[in-house]
KOLTOR-968741 format. One record per residue (C-alpha): x, y, z; chain; residue in one letter. Coordinates in nm, 4 decimals. Example, Ala and Ser with C-alpha at 12.3 -4.5 7.8 and 13.67 -1.06 7.14 Angstrom:
% residues 2
[pt [1.2300, -0.4500, 0.7800], 'A', 'A']
[pt [1.3670, -0.1060, 0.7140], 'A', 'S']
This chain:
% residues 197
[pt [-2.3431, 0.5374, -0.7215], 'A', 'M']
[pt [-2.2224, 0.2965, -0.9825], 'A', 'T']
[pt [-1.9132, 0.0917, -1.0563], 'A', 'V']
[pt [-1.7145, 0.2036, -1.3610], 'A', 'R']
[pt [-1.5053, -0.0625, -1.5392], 'A', 'I']
[pt [-1.3391, 0.0277, -1.8678], 'A', 'Q']
[pt [-1.3902, -0.2259, -2.1497], 'A', 'P']
[pt [-1.0150, -0.2976, -2.1757], 'A', 'S']
[pt [-0.9884, -0.3846, -1.8046], 'A', 'A']
[pt [-0.9793, -0.7513, -1.7012], 'A', 'D']
[pt [-1.1951, -0.7923, -1.3894], 'A', 'V']
[pt [-1.2758, -1.1413, -1.2642], 'A', 'S']
[pt [-1.6409, -1.2294, -1.2187], 'A', 'D']
[pt [-1.5346, -1.3527, -0.8727], 'A', 'D']
[pt [-1.4003, -1.0125, -0.7676], 'A', 'A']
[pt [-1.6121, -0.7809, -0.5525], 'A', 'I']
[pt [-1.6012, -0.4153, -0.6549], 'A', 'I']
[pt [-1.7595, -0.1631, -0.4167], 'A', 'G']
[pt [-2.0016, 0.1100, -0.5154], 'A', 'E']
[pt [-1.8467, 0.4203, -0.6699], 'A', 'G']
[pt [-1.5228, 0.2420, -0.7605], 'A', 'S']
[pt [-1.3459, 0.2732, -1.0968], 'A', 'S']
[pt [-1.1193, 0.0267, -1.2771], 'A', 'V']
[pt [-0.9368, 0.1959, -1.5636], 'A', 'W']
[pt [-0.7871, 0.0861, -1.8959], 'A', 'H']
[pt [-0.5801, -0.2348, -1.9061], 'A', 'L']
[pt [-0.6013, -0.2909, -1.5295], 'A', 'A']
[pt [-0.6473, -0.6430, -1.3974], 'A', 'Q']
[pt [-0.8420, -0.7407, -1.0851], 'A', 'V']
[pt [-0.8110, -1.1118, -1.0041], 'A', 'R']
[pt [-1.0392, -1.3728, -0.8476], 'A', 'E']
[pt [-1.1678, -1.3134, -0.4928], 'A', 'Q']
[pt [-1.0174, -0.9638, -0.4788], 'A', 'A']
[pt [-1.2318, -0.7276, -0.2731], 'A', 'V']
[pt [-1.2365, -0.3524, -0.3347], 'A', 'L']
[pt [-1.4312, -0.1255, -0.1026], 'A', 'G']
[pt [-1.6361, 0.1766, -0.2000], 'A', 'E']
[pt [-1.4946, 0.4679, -0.4022], 'A', 'N']
[pt [-1.1682, 0.2933, -0.4947], 'A', 'C']
[pt [-0.9664, 0.3816, -0.8028], 'A', 'I']
[pt [-0.7559, 0.1246, -0.9881], 'A', 'V']
[pt [-0.5450, 0.3103, -1.2446], 'A', 'G']
[pt [-0.4380, 0.2193, -1.5945], 'A', 'R']
[pt [-0.2405, -0.1042, -1.6113], 'A', 'G']
[pt [-0.2560, -0.1692, -1.2360], 'A', 'A']
[pt [-0.2705, -0.5251, -1.1047], 'A', 'Y']
[pt [-0.4727, -0.6452, -0.8046], 'A', 'V']
[pt [-0.3856, -1.0045, -0.7144], 'A', 'G']
[pt [-0.6081, -1.2950, -0.6176], 'A', 'T']
[pt [-0.7756, -1.2362, -0.2823], 'A', 'G']
[pt [-0.6236, -0.8902, -0.2240], 'A', 'V']
[pt [-0.8377, -0.6868, 0.0171], 'A', 'R']
[pt [-0.8826, -0.3112, -0.0215], 'A', 'M']
[pt [-1.0880, -0.0892, 0.2065], 'A', 'G']
[pt [-1.2876, 0.2175, 0.1068], 'A', 'D']
[pt [-1.1393, 0.5217, -0.0709], 'A', 'N']
[pt [-0.8144, 0.3555, -0.1820], 'A', 'C']
[pt [-0.6208, 0.4714, -0.4869], 'A', 'K']
[pt [-0.3913, 0.2511, -0.6951], 'A', 'L']
[pt [-0.2160, 0.4698, -0.9476], 'A', 'Q']
[pt [-0.1112, 0.3592, -1.2960], 'A', 'N']
[pt [0.0897, 0.0356, -1.3214], 'A', 'Y']
[pt [0.0934, -0.0366, -0.9466], 'A', 'A']
[pt [0.1382, -0.4102, -0.8817], 'A', 'L']
[pt [-0.0370, -0.5321, -0.5672], 'A', 'V']
[pt [0.0296, -0.9041, -0.5286], 'A', 'Y']
[pt [-0.1674, -1.1312, -0.2988], 'A', 'E']
[pt [-0.2176, -1.1570, -0.0067], 'A', 'P']
[pt [-0.1836, -0.7782, 0.0359], 'A', 'A']
[pt [-0.4296, -0.5935, 0.2599], 'A', 'V']
[pt [-0.4999, -0.2222, 0.2213], 'A', 'L']
[pt [-0.7112, -0.0548, 0.4871], 'A', 'E']
[pt [-0.9304, 0.2511, 0.4209], 'A', 'D']
[pt [-0.7780, 0.5511, 0.2463], 'A', 'G']
[pt [-0.4510, 0.3951, 0.1281], 'A', 'V']
[pt [-0.2652, 0.5620, -0.1614], 'A', 'F']
[pt [-0.0380, 0.3492, -0.3814], 'A', 'V']
[pt [0.1622, 0.5571, -0.6302], 'A', 'G']
[pt [0.2510, 0.4854, -0.9929], 'A', 'P']
[pt [0.4567, 0.1714, -1.0591], 'A', 'A']
[pt [0.4740, 0.0673, -0.6925], 'A', 'V']
[pt [0.5434, -0.3047, -0.6378], 'A', 'V']
[pt [0.4304, -0.5162, -0.3418], 'A', 'F']
[pt [0.6207, -0.8472, -0.3432], 'A', 'T']
[pt [0.4849, -1.1726, -0.2017], 'A', 'N']
[pt [0.7612, -1.4356, -0.1970], 'A', 'D']
[pt [1.0537, -1.4779, 0.0472], 'A', 'H']
[pt [1.2643, -1.6862, -0.1905], 'A', 'Y']
[pt [1.1422, -1.6493, -0.5495], 'A', 'P']
[pt [1.2419, -1.9144, -0.7988], 'A', 'R']
[pt [1.0980, -2.0164, -1.1343], 'A', 'S']
[pt [1.2147, -2.3758, -1.0984], 'A', 'I']
[pt [1.2764, -2.6333, -0.8243], 'A', 'S']
[pt [1.6297, -2.7687, -0.7622], 'A', 'P']
[pt [1.5512, -3.0590, -0.9971], 'A', 'D']
[pt [1.4768, -2.8144, -1.2785], 'A', 'G']
[pt [1.0995, -2.8602, -1.2871], 'A', 'T']
[pt [0.8783, -2.5568, -1.3175], 'A', 'L']
[pt [0.7428, -2.4395, -0.9832], 'A', 'K']
[pt [0.3654, -2.4141, -0.9444], 'A', 'R']
[pt [0.1412, -2.1868, -0.7420], 'A', 'G']
[pt [0.1188, -2.4307, -0.4524], 'A', 'D']
[pt [0.4989, -2.4789, -0.4316], 'A', 'D']
[pt [0.5511, -2.1737, -0.2121], 'A', 'W']
[pt [0.3885, -1.9762, 0.0668], 'A', 'E']
[pt [0.2705, -1.6277, -0.0268], 'A', 'A']
[pt [0.3478, -1.3467, 0.2187], 'A', 'V']
[pt [0.1858, -1.0071, 0.1964], 'A', 'G']
[pt [0.2199, -0.6345, 0.2492], 'A', 'V']
[pt [-0.0267, -0.4696, 0.4873], 'A', 'T']
[pt [-0.1009, -0.0980, 0.4571], 'A', 'C']
[pt [-0.2792, 0.0589, 0.7527], 'A', 'R']
[pt [-0.5391, 0.3367, 0.7282], 'A', 'Q']
[pt [-0.4356, 0.6508, 0.5433], 'A', 'G']
[pt [-0.0857, 0.5339, 0.4531], 'A', 'S']
[pt [0.0789, 0.6436, 0.1274], 'A', 'S']
[pt [0.3364, 0.4666, -0.0871], 'A', 'I']
[pt [0.5285, 0.6922, -0.3290], 'A', 'G']
[pt [0.5943, 0.6278, -0.6965], 'A', 'A']
[pt [0.8161, 0.3314, -0.7871], 'A', 'R']
[pt [0.8643, 0.2246, -0.4250], 'A', 'A']
[pt [0.9068, -0.1468, -0.3578], 'A', 'V']
[pt [0.7640, -0.3055, -0.0434], 'A', 'C']
[pt [0.9317, -0.6405, 0.0243], 'A', 'V']
[pt [0.6822, -0.8682, 0.2006], 'A', 'A']
[pt [0.6093, -0.9378, 0.4718], 'A', 'P']
[pt [0.5977, -0.5773, 0.5950], 'A', 'V']
[pt [0.3364, -0.3512, 0.7497], 'A', 'T']
[pt [0.3135, 0.0169, 0.6600], 'A', 'I']
[pt [0.1698, 0.1938, 0.9641], 'A', 'G']
[pt [-0.1358, 0.4194, 0.9751], 'A', 'A']
[pt [-0.0816, 0.7595, 0.8101], 'A', 'W']
[pt [0.2803, 0.6677, 0.7312], 'A', 'A']
[pt [0.4434, 0.7769, 0.4076], 'A', 'M']
[pt [0.6975, 0.5921, 0.1936], 'A', 'V']
[pt [0.9031, 0.8262, -0.0261], 'A', 'A']
[pt [0.9208, 0.7667, -0.3996], 'A', 'A']
[pt [1.1781, 0.5099, -0.5059], 'A', 'G']
[pt [1.2281, 0.3643, -0.1592], 'A', 'S']
[pt [1.2727, -0.0048, -0.0817], 'A', 'V']
[pt [1.0859, -0.1056, 0.2340], 'A', 'V']
[pt [1.2316, -0.4149, 0.4017], 'A', 'T']
[pt [1.0978, -0.3746, 0.7570], 'A', 'K']
[pt [0.7793, -0.2515, 0.9229], 'A', 'D']
[pt [0.7110, 0.1228, 0.9110], 'A', 'V']
[pt [0.5695, 0.2855, 1.2289], 'A', 'P']
[pt [0.2488, 0.4895, 1.2276], 'A', 'D']
[pt [0.3100, 0.8483, 1.1038], 'A', 'H']
[pt [0.6672, 0.7729, 0.9908], 'A', 'A']
[pt [0.8112, 0.9250, 0.6730], 'A', 'L']
[pt [1.0630, 0.6734, 0.5395], 'A', 'V']
[pt [1.3011, 0.7106, 0.2465], 'A', 'A']
[pt [1.5980, 0.5384, 0.0887], 'A', 'G']
[pt [1.7319, 0.1941, 0.0070], 'A', 'V']
[pt [1.6664, 0.0347, 0.2467], 'A', 'P']
[pt [1.4008, 0.2765, 0.3733], 'A', 'A']
[pt [1.4657, 0.4479, 0.7077], 'A', 'R']
[pt [1.2600, 0.6973, 0.9055], 'A', 'R']
[pt [1.3658, 1.0542, 0.8310], 'A', 'I']
[pt [1.0708, 1.2525, 0.9692], 'A', 'R']
[pt [0.7228, 1.2222, 1.1180], 'A', 'W']
[pt [0.4100, 1.3130, 0.9192], 'A', 'V']
[pt [0.0570, 1.3944, 1.0302], 'A', 'G']
[pt [-0.2730, 1.2889, 0.8812], 'A', 'R']
[pt [-0.2502, 1.5711, 0.6239], 'A', 'A']
[pt [0.0693, 1.4152, 0.4870], 'A', 'G']
[pt [0.2980, 1.7121, 0.5549], 'A', 'V']
[pt [0.6063, 1.6793, 0.7790], 'A', 'P']
[pt [0.5437, 1.7671, 1.1423], 'A', 'L']
[pt [0.7274, 2.0481, 1.3192], 'A', 'E']
[pt [0.8974, 1.9971, 1.6552], 'A', 'E']
[pt [0.7108, 2.1761, 1.9344], 'A', 'A']
[pt [0.9424, 2.0839, 2.2234], 'A', 'G']
[pt [0.9403, 1.8263, 2.5007], 'A', 'E']
[pt [0.8782, 1.5338, 2.2696], 'A', 'G']
[pt [0.5805, 1.6917, 2.0950], 'A', 'T']
[pt [0.5187, 1.7709, 1.7291], 'A', 'Y']
[pt [0.2634, 1.9911, 1.5554], 'A', 'R']
[pt [0.1074, 1.9664, 1.2086], 'A', 'C']
[pt [0.1499, 2.3040, 1.0330], 'A', 'P']
[pt [-0.1598, 2.2367, 0.8221], 'A', 'E']
[pt [-0.4164, 2.1056, 1.0711], 'A', 'T']
[pt [-0.2766, 2.2199, 1.4061], 'A', 'G']
[pt [-0.2994, 1.8648, 1.5422], 'A', 'E']
[pt [-0.0391, 1.7753, 1.8035], 'A', 'T']
[pt [0.1489, 1.4500, 1.8454], 'A', 'Y']
[pt [0.3725, 1.2973, 2.1132], 'A', 'R']
[pt [0.6869, 1.0954, 2.0424], 'A', 'E']
[pt [0.7813, 0.8074, 2.2703], 'A', 'E']
[pt [1.0789, 0.6098, 2.1460], 'A', 'G']
[pt [1.0045, 0.5052, 1.7907], 'A', 'E']
[pt [0.6308, 0.5682, 1.8137], 'A', 'T']
[pt [0.4204, 0.8761, 1.7583], 'A', 'L']
[pt [0.0622, 0.9191, 1.8797], 'A', 'T']
[pt [-0.1889, 1.1946, 1.8107], 'A', 'R']
[pt [-0.2907, 1.3985, 2.1154], 'A', 'E']
[pt [-0.5837, 1.5968, 1.9723], 'A', 'N']
């Protein structure tokens, strides 16, 4: 396996790019960023300083992943998604002087294994997107998303449960759900869902 970096991409010499990964046209990968194996960074995407990505992650075109975001294995980030990193963004201090990088504390978005963030969604840090959860396109996430939750809207709220295949689960009675694609079963307890088989 080899790493593929397009000539128009801007990849820091301090970044670590895993085997089999691709960085496409006009993308930028900053200092100390770490990408696992078989990752794809699409056209015009941005990976901030020190961002950590596991194996088999996909950042679609123009996704903006600001530090200190962490993406576990198998995370999908759709086109033009934005991960913020500042509680109270300002360009200047109260005295009118330009703020610098060390004038604020960066906060990050964490995406657990297998989670997916739909096109043009905004995740307002600090939030955690649970394992195998799905954020619908155009949503604004302002609070943590449970494992297997399908959230949508502004602000995003849970509307369904999804399995590892990404399709909505079907109710099977007595607090259980079934994936129509894989046959896996899940149990709901309060606002959590766990896989049974």
